[in-house]
py3Dmol code that shows the C-alpha trace and the ligand (Angstrom):
import py3Dmol

protein = """\
ATOM      1  CA  UNK A   1      22.759   5.043  14.159  1.00  0.00           C
ATOM      2  CA  UNK A   2      19.679   6.847  15.499  1.00  0.00           C
ATOM      3  CA  UNK A   3      18.601  10.475  14.572  1.00  0.00           C
ATOM      4  CA  UNK A   4      16.347  11.755  11.849  1.00  0.00           C
ATOM      5  CA  UNK A   5      15.258   9.541   9.013  1.00  0.00           C
ATOM      6  CA  UNK A   6      17.583  10.652   6.048  1.00  0.00           C
ATOM      7  CA  UNK A   7      14.850   9.625   3.531  1.00  0.00           C
ATOM      8  CA  UNK A   8      12.711  12.546   4.967  1.00  0.00           C
ATOM      9  CA  UNK A   9      14.131  14.571   2.145  1.00  0.00           C
ATOM     10  CA  UNK A  10      11.296  12.974   0.234  1.00  0.00           C
ATOM     11  CA  UNK A  11       8.202  15.219   0.842  1.00  0.00           C
ATOM     12  CA  UNK A  12       5.678  12.352   1.005  1.00  0.00           C
ATOM     13  CA  UNK A  13       7.630   9.923   3.127  1.00  0.00           C
ATOM     14  CA  UNK A  14       5.804  10.519   6.390  1.00  0.00           C
ATOM     15  CA  UNK A  15       2.405   9.955   4.861  1.00  0.00           C
ATOM     16  CA  UNK A  16       3.709   6.910   2.798  1.00  0.00           C
ATOM     17  CA  UNK A  17       5.080   5.426   5.829  1.00  0.00           C
ATOM     18  CA  UNK A  18       1.855   6.019   7.822  1.00  0.00           C
ATOM     19  CA  UNK A  19      -0.067   4.243   5.095  1.00  0.00           C
ATOM     20  CA  UNK A  20       2.587   1.342   4.956  1.00  0.00           C
ATOM     21  CA  UNK A  21       2.328   0.932   8.794  1.00  0.00           C
ATOM     22  CA  UNK A  22      -1.494   0.369   8.661  1.00  0.00           C
ATOM     23  CA  UNK A  23      -1.083  -2.263   5.821  1.00  0.00           C
ATOM     24  CA  UNK A  24       1.632  -3.882   7.742  1.00  0.00           C
ATOM     25  CA  UNK A  25      -0.473  -4.402  10.643  1.00  0.00           C
ATOM     26  CA  UNK A  26      -3.402  -5.566   8.525  1.00  0.00           C
ATOM     27  CA  UNK A  27      -1.057  -8.109   6.920  1.00  0.00           C
ATOM     28  CA  UNK A  28      -0.140  -9.649  10.414  1.00  0.00           C
ATOM     29  CA  UNK A  29      -3.819 -10.242  11.094  1.00  0.00           C
ATOM     30  CA  UNK A  30      -5.325 -13.651  11.425  1.00  0.00           C
ATOM     31  CA  UNK A  31      -8.694 -15.168  12.227  1.00  0.00           C
ATOM     32  CA  UNK A  32      -7.115 -16.262  15.453  1.00  0.00           C
ATOM     33  CA  UNK A  33      -6.729 -13.116  17.895  1.00  0.00           C
ATOM     34  CA  UNK A  34      -3.846 -14.947  19.675  1.00  0.00           C
ATOM     35  CA  UNK A  35      -1.922 -15.585  16.614  1.00  0.00           C
ATOM     36  CA  UNK A  36      -2.537 -11.804  15.460  1.00  0.00           C
ATOM     37  CA  UNK A  37      -1.188 -10.701  18.780  1.00  0.00           C
ATOM     38  CA  UNK A  38       2.080 -12.801  18.432  1.00  0.00           C
ATOM     39  CA  UNK A  39       2.579 -11.863  14.744  1.00  0.00           C
ATOM     40  CA  UNK A  40       1.899  -7.957  15.446  1.00  0.00           C
ATOM     41  CA  UNK A  41       4.258  -7.989  18.545  1.00  0.00           C
ATOM     42  CA  UNK A  42       7.438  -6.638  16.779  1.00  0.00           C
ATOM     43  CA  UNK A  43       5.507  -4.570  14.215  1.00  0.00           C
ATOM     44  CA  UNK A  44       4.095  -2.528  17.338  1.00  0.00           C
ATOM     45  CA  UNK A  45       7.354  -2.406  18.845  1.00  0.00           C
ATOM     46  CA  UNK A  46       8.649  -0.087  16.274  1.00  0.00           C
ATOM     47  CA  UNK A  47      11.900  -0.488  14.169  1.00  0.00           C
ATOM     48  CA  UNK A  48      13.496   1.841  11.700  1.00  0.00           C
ATOM     49  CA  UNK A  49      11.570   0.525   8.677  1.00  0.00           C
ATOM     50  CA  UNK A  50      14.835   1.141   6.601  1.00  0.00           C
ATOM     51  CA  UNK A  51      13.934  -1.627   4.057  1.00  0.00           C
ATOM     52  CA  UNK A  52      10.493  -0.361   3.147  1.00  0.00           C
ATOM     53  CA  UNK A  53      11.740   3.004   3.061  1.00  0.00           C
ATOM     54  CA  UNK A  54      14.288   2.042   0.477  1.00  0.00           C
ATOM     55  CA  UNK A  55      11.562   0.279  -1.544  1.00  0.00           C
ATOM     56  CA  UNK A  56       9.486   3.327  -1.490  1.00  0.00           C
ATOM     57  CA  UNK A  57      12.663   5.528  -2.379  1.00  0.00           C
ATOM     58  CA  UNK A  58      13.563   3.020  -5.295  1.00  0.00           C
ATOM     59  CA  UNK A  59      10.160   3.304  -6.650  1.00  0.00           C
ATOM     60  CA  UNK A  60      10.372   7.230  -6.442  1.00  0.00           C
ATOM     61  CA  UNK A  61      13.644   7.191  -8.756  1.00  0.00           C
ATOM     62  CA  UNK A  62      11.137   6.214 -11.702  1.00  0.00           C
ATOM     63  CA  UNK A  63      10.551   8.937 -14.341  1.00  0.00           C
ATOM     64  CA  UNK A  64       7.354  10.609 -13.191  1.00  0.00           C
ATOM     65  CA  UNK A  65       7.673   8.991  -9.499  1.00  0.00           C
ATOM     66  CA  UNK A  66       8.116  11.012  -6.528  1.00  0.00           C
ATOM     67  CA  UNK A  67       4.440  11.899  -5.655  1.00  0.00           C
ATOM     68  CA  UNK A  68       2.510  10.048  -3.065  1.00  0.00           C
ATOM     69  CA  UNK A  69       3.530   6.349  -3.130  1.00  0.00           C
ATOM     70  CA  UNK A  70       1.453   3.947  -5.305  1.00  0.00           C
ATOM     71  CA  UNK A  71      -0.461   1.019  -3.480  1.00  0.00           C
ATOM     72  CA  UNK A  72       1.818  -1.241  -5.305  1.00  0.00           C
ATOM     73  CA  UNK A  73       4.822   0.367  -3.845  1.00  0.00           C
ATOM     74  CA  UNK A  74       3.431   0.319  -0.249  1.00  0.00           C
ATOM     75  CA  UNK A  75       2.620  -3.324  -0.621  1.00  0.00           C
ATOM     76  CA  UNK A  76       5.981  -3.970  -2.030  1.00  0.00           C
ATOM     77  CA  UNK A  77       7.317  -2.318   1.190  1.00  0.00           C
ATOM     78  CA  UNK A  78       5.154  -4.280   3.430  1.00  0.00           C
ATOM     79  CA  UNK A  79       6.243  -7.606   1.928  1.00  0.00           C
ATOM     80  CA  UNK A  80       9.971  -6.723   2.423  1.00  0.00           C
ATOM     81  CA  UNK A  81       9.491  -5.756   6.092  1.00  0.00           C
ATOM     82  CA  UNK A  82       7.595  -9.088   6.680  1.00  0.00           C
ATOM     83  CA  UNK A  83      10.445 -10.942   5.577  1.00  0.00           C
ATOM     84  CA  UNK A  84      12.619  -8.915   7.806  1.00  0.00           C
ATOM     85  CA  UNK A  85      10.363  -9.588  10.798  1.00  0.00           C
ATOM     86  CA  UNK A  86      10.019 -13.009  10.022  1.00  0.00           C
ATOM     87  CA  UNK A  87      14.144 -13.350   9.899  1.00  0.00           C
ATOM     88  CA  UNK A  88      14.225 -11.440  13.320  1.00  0.00           C
ATOM     89  CA  UNK A  89      11.573 -14.002  14.956  1.00  0.00           C
ATOM     90  CA  UNK A  90      13.712 -16.834  13.976  1.00  0.00           C
ATOM     91  CA  UNK A  91      17.053 -15.343  14.631  1.00  0.00           C
ATOM     92  CA  UNK A  92      15.995 -14.461  18.165  1.00  0.00           C
ATOM     93  CA  UNK A  93      15.029 -18.326  18.631  1.00  0.00           C
ATOM     94  CA  UNK A  94      18.574 -19.171  17.366  1.00  0.00           C
ATOM     95  CA  UNK A  95      20.128 -16.616  19.566  1.00  0.00           C
ATOM     96  CA  UNK A  96      17.905 -17.254  22.612  1.00  0.00           C
ATOM     97  CA  UNK A  97      17.523 -13.550  22.595  1.00  0.00           C
ATOM     98  CA  UNK A  98      15.549 -11.905  25.340  1.00  0.00           C
ATOM     99  CA  UNK A  99      14.873  -8.462  23.907  1.00  0.00           C
ATOM    100  CA  UNK A 100      14.256  -6.949  20.433  1.00  0.00           C
ATOM    101  CA  UNK A 101      13.278  -3.472  19.485  1.00  0.00           C
ATOM    102  CA  UNK A 102      13.482  -2.526  23.193  1.00  0.00           C
ATOM    103  CA  UNK A 103      10.691  -4.978  24.231  1.00  0.00           C
ATOM    104  CA  UNK A 104      10.629  -8.601  25.088  1.00  0.00           C
ATOM    105  CA  UNK A 105      11.476 -10.938  22.237  1.00  0.00           C
ATOM    106  CA  UNK A 106       8.711 -13.069  20.957  1.00  0.00           C
ATOM    107  CA  UNK A 107      10.509 -16.358  22.056  1.00  0.00           C
ATOM    108  CA  UNK A 108      11.045 -14.771  25.407  1.00  0.00           C
ATOM    109  CA  UNK A 109       7.218 -14.021  25.887  1.00  0.00           C
ATOM    110  CA  UNK A 110       5.642 -16.859  23.957  1.00  0.00           C
ATOM    111  CA  UNK A 111       8.333 -19.700  23.722  1.00  0.00           C
ATOM    112  CA  UNK A 112      10.287 -20.901  20.811  1.00  0.00           C
ATOM    113  CA  UNK A 113       7.561 -23.063  19.050  1.00  0.00           C
ATOM    114  CA  UNK A 114       5.248 -20.190  18.727  1.00  0.00           C
ATOM    115  CA  UNK A 115       7.904 -17.672  17.560  1.00  0.00           C
ATOM    116  CA  UNK A 116       8.892 -20.049  14.872  1.00  0.00           C
ATOM    117  CA  UNK A 117       5.344 -20.613  13.703  1.00  0.00           C
ATOM    118  CA  UNK A 118       4.518 -16.828  13.836  1.00  0.00           C
ATOM    119  CA  UNK A 119       7.645 -15.914  11.895  1.00  0.00           C
ATOM    120  CA  UNK A 120       6.510 -18.592   9.267  1.00  0.00           C
ATOM    121  CA  UNK A 121       3.165 -16.983   9.316  1.00  0.00           C
ATOM    122  CA  UNK A 122       4.848 -13.441   8.486  1.00  0.00           C
ATOM    123  CA  UNK A 123       6.961 -15.158   5.931  1.00  0.00           C
ATOM    124  CA  UNK A 124       3.736 -16.696   4.278  1.00  0.00           C
ATOM    125  CA  UNK A 125       1.884 -13.241   4.392  1.00  0.00           C
ATOM    126  CA  UNK A 126       5.081 -11.691   2.619  1.00  0.00           C
ATOM    127  CA  UNK A 127       4.660 -14.298  -0.143  1.00  0.00           C
ATOM    128  CA  UNK A 128       1.154 -13.932  -0.481  1.00  0.00           C
ATOM    129  CA  UNK A 129       1.396 -10.073  -1.038  1.00  0.00           C
ATOM    130  CA  UNK A 130       4.466 -10.314  -3.322  1.00  0.00           C
ATOM    131  CA  UNK A 131       2.416 -12.764  -5.485  1.00  0.00           C
ATOM    132  CA  UNK A 132      -0.146 -10.120  -5.870  1.00  0.00           C
ATOM    133  CA  UNK A 133       2.525  -7.748  -7.248  1.00  0.00           C
ATOM    134  CA  UNK A 134       3.534 -10.219 -10.102  1.00  0.00           C
ATOM    135  CA  UNK A 135       5.727 -13.175 -10.903  1.00  0.00           C
ATOM    136  CA  UNK A 136       9.062 -11.420 -10.883  1.00  0.00           C
ATOM    137  CA  UNK A 137       8.489  -9.821  -7.402  1.00  0.00           C
ATOM    138  CA  UNK A 138       7.223 -13.146  -5.997  1.00  0.00           C
ATOM    139  CA  UNK A 139      10.120 -14.926  -7.480  1.00  0.00           C
ATOM    140  CA  UNK A 140      12.751 -12.250  -6.175  1.00  0.00           C
ATOM    141  CA  UNK A 141      11.148 -12.310  -2.695  1.00  0.00           C
ATOM    142  CA  UNK A 142      11.482 -16.039  -2.504  1.00  0.00           C
ATOM    143  CA  UNK A 143      15.115 -16.335  -3.760  1.00  0.00           C
ATOM    144  CA  UNK A 144      16.001 -13.413  -1.301  1.00  0.00           C
ATOM    145  CA  UNK A 145      14.470 -15.683   1.654  1.00  0.00           C
ATOM    146  CA  UNK A 146      16.866 -18.494   0.501  1.00  0.00           C
ATOM    147  CA  UNK A 147      19.850 -16.128   0.579  1.00  0.00           C
ATOM    148  CA  UNK A 148      18.997 -15.093   4.016  1.00  0.00           C
ATOM    149  CA  UNK A 149      19.084 -18.777   5.028  1.00  0.00           C
ATOM    150  CA  UNK A 150      22.291 -19.382   3.342  1.00  0.00           C
ATOM    151  CA  UNK A 151      23.835 -16.410   4.862  1.00  0.00           C
ATOM    152  CA  UNK A 152      22.771 -17.390   8.346  1.00  0.00           C
ATOM    153  CA  UNK A 153      24.005 -20.906   7.683  1.00  0.00           C
ATOM    154  CA  UNK A 154      27.387 -19.717   6.775  1.00  0.00           C
ATOM    155  CA  UNK A 155      27.449 -17.818   9.950  1.00  0.00           C
ATOM    156  CA  UNK A 156      26.423 -21.047  11.983  1.00  0.00           C
ATOM    157  CA  UNK A 157      28.976 -23.097   9.991  1.00  0.00           C
ATOM    158  CA  UNK A 158      31.868 -21.077  11.329  1.00  0.00           C
ATOM    159  CA  UNK A 159      30.525 -20.213  14.832  1.00  0.00           C
ATOM    160  CA  UNK A 160      33.587 -20.417  17.246  1.00  0.00           C
ATOM    161  CA  UNK A 161      36.009 -21.031  14.422  1.00  0.00           C
ATOM    162  CA  UNK A 162      38.980 -18.684  14.796  1.00  0.00           C
ATOM    163  CA  UNK A 163      40.104 -19.787  11.274  1.00  0.00           C
ATOM    164  CA  UNK A 164      37.051 -18.086   9.668  1.00  0.00           C
ATOM    165  CA  UNK A 165      38.321 -16.146   6.672  1.00  0.00           C
ATOM    166  CA  UNK A 166      37.335 -12.604   5.413  1.00  0.00           C
ATOM    167  CA  UNK A 167      35.725 -14.182   2.561  1.00  0.00           C
ATOM    168  CA  UNK A 168      33.619 -16.413   4.412  1.00  0.00           C
ATOM    169  CA  UNK A 169      32.447 -13.536   6.604  1.00  0.00           C
ATOM    170  CA  UNK A 170      31.758 -11.360   3.493  1.00  0.00           C
ATOM    171  CA  UNK A 171      29.693 -14.256   2.006  1.00  0.00           C
ATOM    172  CA  UNK A 172      27.659 -14.534   5.012  1.00  0.00           C
ATOM    173  CA  UNK A 173      26.705 -10.921   5.407  1.00  0.00           C
ATOM    174  CA  UNK A 174      26.002 -10.623   1.913  1.00  0.00           C
ATOM    175  CA  UNK A 175      23.356 -13.251   2.478  1.00  0.00           C
ATOM    176  CA  UNK A 176      22.086 -12.536   5.903  1.00  0.00           C
ATOM    177  CA  UNK A 177      21.881  -8.722   5.496  1.00  0.00           C
ATOM    178  CA  UNK A 178      22.682  -7.172   2.001  1.00  0.00           C
ATOM    179  CA  UNK A 179      20.632  -9.504   0.064  1.00  0.00           C
ATOM    180  CA  UNK A 180      17.389  -8.065   1.587  1.00  0.00           C
ATOM    181  CA  UNK A 181      18.430  -4.348   1.118  1.00  0.00           C
ATOM    182  CA  UNK A 182      19.147  -5.270  -2.558  1.00  0.00           C
ATOM    183  CA  UNK A 183      15.942  -6.947  -2.915  1.00  0.00           C
ATOM    184  CA  UNK A 184      14.080  -4.128  -1.265  1.00  0.00           C
ATOM    185  CA  UNK A 185      15.560  -1.557  -3.775  1.00  0.00           C
ATOM    186  CA  UNK A 186      15.134  -3.713  -6.845  1.00  0.00           C
ATOM    187  CA  UNK A 187      11.483  -4.532  -6.053  1.00  0.00           C
ATOM    188  CA  UNK A 188      10.959  -0.804  -5.548  1.00  0.00           C
ATOM    189  CA  UNK A 189      12.205  -0.333  -9.068  1.00  0.00           C
ATOM    190  CA  UNK A 190      10.198  -3.254 -10.333  1.00  0.00           C
ATOM    191  CA  UNK A 191       6.990  -1.843  -9.178  1.00  0.00           C
ATOM    192  CA  UNK A 192       8.050   1.738 -10.143  1.00  0.00           C
ATOM    193  CA  UNK A 193       8.434   0.385 -13.618  1.00  0.00           C
ATOM    194  CA  UNK A 194      12.113   1.448 -14.294  1.00  0.00           C
ATOM    195  CA  UNK A 195      14.187  -0.320 -17.088  1.00  0.00           C
ATOM    196  CA  UNK A 196      16.726  -3.087 -16.439  1.00  0.00           C
ATOM    197  CA  UNK A 197      19.816  -0.955 -16.137  1.00  0.00           C
ATOM    198  CA  UNK A 198      18.071   1.207 -13.641  1.00  0.00           C
ATOM    199  CA  UNK A 199      16.955  -1.738 -11.663  1.00  0.00           C
ATOM    200  CA  UNK A 200      20.473  -3.241 -11.727  1.00  0.00           C
ATOM    201  CA  UNK A 201      21.828   0.229 -10.548  1.00  0.00           C
ATOM    202  CA  UNK A 202      19.324   0.258  -7.559  1.00  0.00           C
ATOM    203  CA  UNK A 203      20.231  -3.483  -6.641  1.00  0.00           C
ATOM    204  CA  UNK A 204      24.024  -2.684  -6.495  1.00  0.00           C
ATOM    205  CA  UNK A 205      22.959   0.229  -4.438  1.00  0.00           C
ATOM    206  CA  UNK A 206      21.011  -1.759  -1.895  1.00  0.00           C
ATOM    207  CA  UNK A 207      23.721  -4.642  -1.741  1.00  0.00           C
ATOM    208  CA  UNK A 208      26.572  -2.250  -1.093  1.00  0.00           C
ATOM    209  CA  UNK A 209      24.594  -0.210   1.437  1.00  0.00           C
ATOM    210  CA  UNK A 210      23.730  -3.493   3.230  1.00  0.00           C
ATOM    211  CA  UNK A 211      27.325  -4.546   3.237  1.00  0.00           C
ATOM    212  CA  UNK A 212      28.417  -1.281   4.981  1.00  0.00           C
ATOM    213  CA  UNK A 213      25.370  -1.475   7.291  1.00  0.00           C
ATOM    214  CA  UNK A 214      26.302  -4.937   8.581  1.00  0.00           C
ATOM    215  CA  UNK A 215      30.101  -4.021   8.878  1.00  0.00           C
ATOM    216  CA  UNK A 216      29.206  -0.889  10.889  1.00  0.00           C
ATOM    217  CA  UNK A 217      26.865  -2.892  13.082  1.00  0.00           C
ATOM    218  CA  UNK A 218      29.515  -5.663  13.749  1.00  0.00           C
ATOM    219  CA  UNK A 219      32.064  -2.658  14.551  1.00  0.00           C
ATOM    220  CA  UNK A 220      29.704  -1.215  16.953  1.00  0.00           C
ATOM    221  CA  UNK A 221      29.502  -4.420  18.931  1.00  0.00           C
ATOM    222  CA  UNK A 222      33.026  -3.942  19.839  1.00  0.00           C
ATOM    223  CA  UNK A 223      33.066  -0.061  20.399  1.00  0.00           C
ATOM    224  CA  UNK A 224      29.709   0.940  21.834  1.00  0.00           C
ATOM    225  CA  UNK A 225      28.981   0.826  25.543  1.00  0.00           C
ATOM    226  CA  UNK A 226      26.684  -1.793  26.995  1.00  0.00           C
ATOM    227  CA  UNK A 227      24.074   0.840  27.711  1.00  0.00           C
ATOM    228  CA  UNK A 228      24.003   1.877  24.036  1.00  0.00           C
ATOM    229  CA  UNK A 229      23.813  -1.752  22.741  1.00  0.00           C
ATOM    230  CA  UNK A 230      21.373  -3.376  25.403  1.00  0.00           C
ATOM    231  CA  UNK A 231      24.071  -6.071  25.837  1.00  0.00           C
ATOM    232  CA  UNK A 232      27.606  -6.296  26.712  1.00  0.00           C
ATOM    233  CA  UNK A 233      30.243  -4.984  24.459  1.00  0.00           C
ATOM    234  CA  UNK A 234      31.819  -7.804  22.463  1.00  0.00           C
ATOM    235  CA  UNK A 235      28.612  -9.866  22.800  1.00  0.00           C
ATOM    236  CA  UNK A 236      29.368 -11.409  19.320  1.00  0.00           C
ATOM    237  CA  UNK A 237      32.535 -12.898  20.705  1.00  0.00           C
ATOM    238  CA  UNK A 238      30.622 -14.734  23.386  1.00  0.00           C
ATOM    239  CA  UNK A 239      28.236 -15.944  20.629  1.00  0.00           C
ATOM    240  CA  UNK A 240      31.121 -17.129  18.705  1.00  0.00           C
ATOM    241  CA  UNK A 241      30.477 -14.919  15.720  1.00  0.00           C
ATOM    242  CA  UNK A 242      33.927 -13.643  14.623  1.00  0.00           C
ATOM    243  CA  UNK A 243      33.481 -10.556  12.435  1.00  0.00           C
ATOM    244  CA  UNK A 244      35.623  -8.445  10.212  1.00  0.00           C
ATOM    245  CA  UNK A 245      37.865  -6.824  13.048  1.00  0.00           C
ATOM    246  CA  UNK A 246      38.284  -9.957  14.963  1.00  0.00           C
ATOM    247  CA  UNK A 247      39.335 -11.859  11.751  1.00  0.00           C
ATOM    248  CA  UNK A 248      41.936  -9.238  10.997  1.00  0.00           C
ATOM    249  CA  UNK A 249      43.276  -9.254  14.649  1.00  0.00           C
ATOM    250  CA  UNK A 250      43.429 -12.982  14.547  1.00  0.00           C
ATOM    251  CA  UNK A 251      45.941 -12.596  11.567  1.00  0.00           C
ATOM    252  CA  UNK A 252      47.984  -9.808  13.258  1.00  0.00           C
ATOM    253  CA  UNK A 253      50.778  -9.832  15.677  1.00  0.00           C
ATOM    254  CA  UNK A 254      48.305 -10.216  18.586  1.00  0.00           C
ATOM    255  CA  UNK A 255      46.696 -13.190  17.142  1.00  0.00           C
ATOM    256  CA  UNK A 256      48.234 -15.798  19.347  1.00  0.00           C
ATOM    257  CA  UNK A 257      47.178 -13.804  22.518  1.00  0.00           C
ATOM    258  CA  UNK A 258      43.823 -13.449  21.206  1.00  0.00           C
ATOM    259  CA  UNK A 259      43.049 -16.988  19.863  1.00  0.00           C
ATOM    260  CA  UNK A 260      42.952 -18.862  23.239  1.00  0.00           C
ATOM    261  CA  UNK A 261      40.390 -16.322  24.494  1.00  0.00           C
ATOM    262  CA  UNK A 262      37.895 -17.132  21.786  1.00  0.00           C
ATOM    263  CA  UNK A 263      36.075 -20.252  23.152  1.00  0.00           C
ATOM    264  CA  UNK A 264      32.685 -21.273  23.763  1.00  0.00           C
ATOM    265  CA  UNK A 265      33.354 -21.077  27.663  1.00  0.00           C
ATOM    266  CA  UNK A 266      34.493 -17.478  27.381  1.00  0.00           C
ATOM    267  CA  UNK A 267      34.231 -15.518  30.741  1.00  0.00           C
ATOM    268  CA  UNK A 268      33.373 -11.978  30.952  1.00  0.00           C
ATOM    269  CA  UNK A 269      36.861 -11.200  31.866  1.00  0.00           C
ATOM    270  CA  UNK A 270      38.213 -12.906  28.803  1.00  0.00           C
ATOM    271  CA  UNK A 271      35.541 -11.118  26.582  1.00  0.00           C
ATOM    272  CA  UNK A 272      36.762  -7.679  27.943  1.00  0.00           C
ATOM    273  CA  UNK A 273      40.271  -8.703  27.325  1.00  0.00           C
ATOM    274  CA  UNK A 274      39.594  -9.871  23.831  1.00  0.00           C
ATOM    275  CA  UNK A 275      37.761  -6.701  23.056  1.00  0.00           C
ATOM    276  CA  UNK A 276      40.873  -4.717  24.413  1.00  0.00           C
ATOM    277  CA  UNK A 277      43.232  -6.535  22.161  1.00  0.00           C
ATOM    278  CA  UNK A 278      41.202  -5.926  19.150  1.00  0.00           C
ATOM    279  CA  UNK A 279      40.538  -2.313  19.912  1.00  0.00           C
ATOM    280  CA  UNK A 280      44.317  -1.818  20.954  1.00  0.00           C
ATOM    281  CA  UNK A 281      45.748  -3.396  17.676  1.00  0.00           C
ATOM    282  CA  UNK A 282      43.951  -0.802  15.365  1.00  0.00           C
ATOM    283  CA  UNK A 283      41.751  -3.251  13.739  1.00  0.00           C
ATOM    284  CA  UNK A 284      38.606  -1.329  14.112  1.00  0.00           C
ATOM    285  CA  UNK A 285      40.067   1.354  11.764  1.00  0.00           C
ATOM    286  CA  UNK A 286      40.471  -1.144   9.065  1.00  0.00           C
ATOM    287  CA  UNK A 287      37.092  -2.434   9.220  1.00  0.00           C
ATOM    288  CA  UNK A 288      35.614   1.233   9.202  1.00  0.00           C
ATOM    289  CA  UNK A 289      37.581   1.923   6.070  1.00  0.00           C
ATOM    290  CA  UNK A 290      35.885  -1.091   4.462  1.00  0.00           C
ATOM    291  CA  UNK A 291      32.669   0.064   5.545  1.00  0.00           C
ATOM    292  CA  UNK A 292      33.428   3.578   3.928  1.00  0.00           C
ATOM    293  CA  UNK A 293      34.246   1.827   0.675  1.00  0.00           C
ATOM    294  CA  UNK A 294      31.034  -0.112   0.707  1.00  0.00           C
ATOM    295  CA  UNK A 295      29.010   3.125   1.232  1.00  0.00           C
ATOM    296  CA  UNK A 296      30.964   4.855  -1.438  1.00  0.00           C
ATOM    297  CA  UNK A 297      30.130   1.939  -3.748  1.00  0.00           C
ATOM    298  CA  UNK A 298      26.468   2.430  -3.046  1.00  0.00           C
ATOM    299  CA  UNK A 299      26.518   6.050  -3.669  1.00  0.00           C
ATOM    300  CA  UNK A 300      28.520   5.470  -6.972  1.00  0.00           C
ATOM    301  CA  UNK A 301      25.840   3.067  -8.166  1.00  0.00           C
ATOM    302  CA  UNK A 302      23.448   6.060  -8.392  1.00  0.00           C
ATOM    303  CA  UNK A 303      25.670   8.213 -10.310  1.00  0.00           C
ATOM    304  CA  UNK A 304      24.141   7.369 -13.769  1.00  0.00           C
ATOM    305  CA  UNK A 305      20.530   7.669 -12.798  1.00  0.00           C
ATOM    306  CA  UNK A 306      18.457  10.558 -13.587  1.00  0.00           C
ATOM    307  CA  UNK A 307      17.645  13.177 -10.923  1.00  0.00           C
ATOM    308  CA  UNK A 308      14.567  12.390  -8.784  1.00  0.00           C
ATOM    309  CA  UNK A 309      13.241  12.667  -5.185  1.00  0.00           C
ATOM    310  CA  UNK A 310      13.875   8.851  -4.892  1.00  0.00           C
ATOM    311  CA  UNK A 311      17.643   9.320  -5.632  1.00  0.00           C
ATOM    312  CA  UNK A 312      17.788  12.340  -3.257  1.00  0.00           C
ATOM    313  CA  UNK A 313      16.458   9.991  -0.663  1.00  0.00           C
ATOM    314  CA  UNK A 314      18.798   7.088  -1.246  1.00  0.00           C
ATOM    315  CA  UNK A 315      21.902   9.489  -1.519  1.00  0.00           C
ATOM    316  CA  UNK A 316      20.952  11.078   1.734  1.00  0.00           C
ATOM    317  CA  UNK A 317      20.733   7.553   3.308  1.00  0.00           C
ATOM    318  CA  UNK A 318      24.300   6.647   1.967  1.00  0.00           C
ATOM    319  CA  UNK A 319      25.575   9.784   3.442  1.00  0.00           C
ATOM    320  CA  UNK A 320      24.031   9.238   6.634  1.00  0.00           C
ATOM    321  CA  UNK A 321      25.462   5.789   6.702  1.00  0.00           C
ATOM    322  CA  UNK A 322      29.119   7.313   6.090  1.00  0.00           C
ATOM    323  CA  UNK A 323      28.488   9.817   8.801  1.00  0.00           C
ATOM    324  CA  UNK A 324      27.475   7.045  11.190  1.00  0.00           C
ATOM    325  CA  UNK A 325      30.740   5.102  10.057  1.00  0.00           C
ATOM    326  CA  UNK A 326      32.700   8.378  10.968  1.00  0.00           C
ATOM    327  CA  UNK A 327      30.897   8.511  14.304  1.00  0.00           C
ATOM    328  CA  UNK A 328      31.948   4.975  14.899  1.00  0.00           C
ATOM    329  CA  UNK A 329      35.407   5.737  14.172  1.00  0.00           C
ATOM    330  CA  UNK A 330      35.308   8.578  16.498  1.00  0.00           C
ATOM    331  CA  UNK A 331      33.941   6.262  19.199  1.00  0.00           C
ATOM    332  CA  UNK A 332      36.643   3.655  18.412  1.00  0.00           C
ATOM    333  CA  UNK A 333      39.542   6.333  18.574  1.00  0.00           C
TER     334      UNK A 333
END
"""
ligand_1 = """\
29
GRG
C 13.357 -17.400 7.301
C 13.692 -15.055 6.267
C 14.224 -16.151 7.041
C 15.556 -16.165 7.418
C 16.293 -17.158 8.270
C 17.347 -16.174 10.939
C 17.866 -15.954 9.360
C 17.540 -17.021 8.402
C 18.459 -14.842 9.151
C 18.975 -13.745 10.084
C 19.134 -12.613 9.463
C 19.367 -11.336 10.272
C 18.763 -11.311 11.668
C 20.243 -10.470 10.044
C 20.621 -9.378 10.684
C 20.028 -8.220 9.889
C 20.055 -6.990 10.809
C 21.201 -5.872 10.440
C 19.139 -6.725 11.526
C 18.766 -5.204 12.256
O 18.236 -4.607 11.290
P 17.769 -3.100 11.697
O 18.838 -2.260 12.371
O 16.692 -3.388 12.781
O 17.177 -2.400 10.470
P 15.253 -2.706 12.826
O 14.710 -3.280 14.193
O 15.300 -1.253 13.011
O 14.370 -3.135 11.676
"""
view = py3Dmol.view(width=600, height=400)
view.addModel(protein, "pdb")
view.setStyle({"model": 0}, {"cartoon": {"style": "trace"}})
view.addModel(ligand_1, "xyz")
view.setStyle({"model": 1}, {"stick": {}})
view.zoomTo()
view.show()
């Protein structure tokens, strides 16, 4: 899903993201240089900045928006990225991950205890910044952190459970991924000063985009190469995370062949066999179609909003996602 940032159709984006980057680094500073180093590690490692980009674009959908981002929308983007970062610090502890954003993960470099605390520190900084943007933003950010936790717990609850349902999967990704993209867009709308119906449309856009984004991510785990993923193809199966194509395959004619392979003692050979069964049964196509529908829902949510640079950016992002879905489909074929 690499290539040029689709939000670049917004003329001030590069400058806005530069300003955001320096605020982000400032937000991770502590009086203790050691904590600062740990807290800034994944910021310096890069990342696509999808969520703050959406926050800026959503703010630029406001009437009269579209010039250089306001200080409030920059800070709103910072608070959203800090929540994302905090969740990555914690997620990598849970998964015992060794790399993130192409560098050593925080837990691998400093250990679990410091990774958890530095993640907490970033979440605290996010809350502090959100509080400066008003009660509504602070409340929404806090509620979104809760939704991330709910989504993640729902995933853990069904780990290695071959009876996991599609509904349980969709609820989990709605919390762990889509809720933060929805909040990024809504908070952008709030700081931009748009009305309630406009905020709701932005929220629906972010949520639907987030659902498509996670379904695509899950499909890529099964169709990309180890070199592209930085981990073996089908790694989610080894972790016991059974995603949309896996759930569909388990309910199909090959389910009885696939089920015995899905254990917490899965060998690399069993993993490869499971991936082959899922891909061979055409189950990837069904999931890609689902992602396409979510991406279309995202585009449709913007249909009633007035033309603006922000809408151009968000529409380009939705189109880019659909293109990446098509590319995933081509890979899978
Ligand atoms: C305490 C906030 C908090 C959460 C605790 C650990 C946890 C609960 C939730 C994990 C949520 C999680 C890691 C979801 C996956 C989201 C996702 C698709 C990450 C990858 O996003 P990209 O591709 O990554 O935008 P970059 O690195 O580009 O930002």
